[in-house]
C-alpha positions, 0 to 999 in steps of 0.5 A: 326382772333382773337383767341376768334372768331375762337377758336382752340384746342391745336393741331390746330384743330377746337375747337369743331369738332377736325378736320383740313385741313389734317384730313377732307375729301371733302365728309362728312357724317353727323349723329346726334348720336355720336354712329352712327359714329361707323357704318362707321368703319364697312363700310370703308376699312380703317380708318386714323383718329378718334376723340371724343369731346362732341357730335362730333365724327369724323372719316376719312377713305376710301371706294373703294378708296374714302376718306370720313369723318363721323361726328356726330353733336348732335341734333338741328340747334344750333349744326349745326351752330358750325359744319358747321362753323368749317367744312368750317373753317377747309379748311382754317386753316393750322398750326393754321394760317387762310387763306382767300382762299381755293380751296376745296369745300365739299359735305355734306350728312346728314343721319338722322331720321325724322317724315313724315307729309304725310300719304302716306310716311310710316315708313321705307321710305327714304326721300331726301330733295329737299328744306328746310324750316327753322322754327329755324330762325338761318340764320337770324342772318347772315348779308350775308343771301340773301334770295335765295328763297324769293318767296317761303318764302313769299308764305310759310309765307302767308300760315302759317299765322302771328305768331309774336312771332315765328322766321321768316321762311327761305327757301333754296334749297339743292344740285340738284347734290346730289339729283339726285345721292344720293337721286335717287329713294327716296321720294323728297320733302320739309323738315321742320326744327324745333328748338325743338322736342315737341312744335315746332313739334306740340307735347303736353305733359304738354305744348301746341304748339302756333300753334295748327294745325302746322303739318296740315298747314305744310303738306298742303304747296307746292312749285314747285310740292313738298310738305312738306314731313317731319319734323326734326331739322337740315336740313335748317341750313345745306342747309343755310350754304352750300348756303352761303359758296359754298358747296353742301348739301343733307339730306336723312332721314329714316322715323321713325314716321308717324304723320298723322297715329300716328305710330312709328318705335321703332327698326330702327337700321337695316334700318339705317345701310342699309341707311348708306350703300346706301349713302356711295355707292352712294357717291363713 
């Protein structure tokens, strides 16, 4: 493996996430905000490792005898490309040397915030993504991408209509195991992942979205009795990489905006702490 391809820090950890095989747990909790990782210090019984680098704040500890790593990703699928590649690589790098094989597999749960596209999913609700639709195009850059849900992709593309300047959408299923355990009792549906916050999520400030009725089209799409419940910026890439690399992944989101109703939850920190605590308990 060329040094320019798999970039390592001076201590042999992965360049961006600053984790290596012995500091990375098999259960990984992903959050966007680096400051949110501090919540886990109040939940874990013990902490064995911590690092900071740009948007990536890593913390490995134990809760009721179960070892976990909390890691911030920052915002967007471009960051997820880095985080997921390096998490998987960390399982295969020891002493700065690359191993082709690893018998370790990760369980990853993203705990995030999101906007609801369905009027009946109010602010403060919890949504677990059974499926993800990627509007970001990221997985199309990988030769190994095998379109695991080609039928859903075709149905989604036909539903949305042709917009030749937009990235080709892709669809992928999350972990059924984690959906049934971590996601129990939550709203289940399809999470759409956008490559930005404003135009790509149908917002107009000075510039206008290329698809004027984007959110309405998304909200009216369904697959296997699931509707597009919410719109955020990371899930499709997490699910895509997990599918290709052999990991289990689930996203659970706290709804802080209801787009059809035009409502927004400004102070959601108490609700987020409760959701984080719930996910940690269910991971054990």
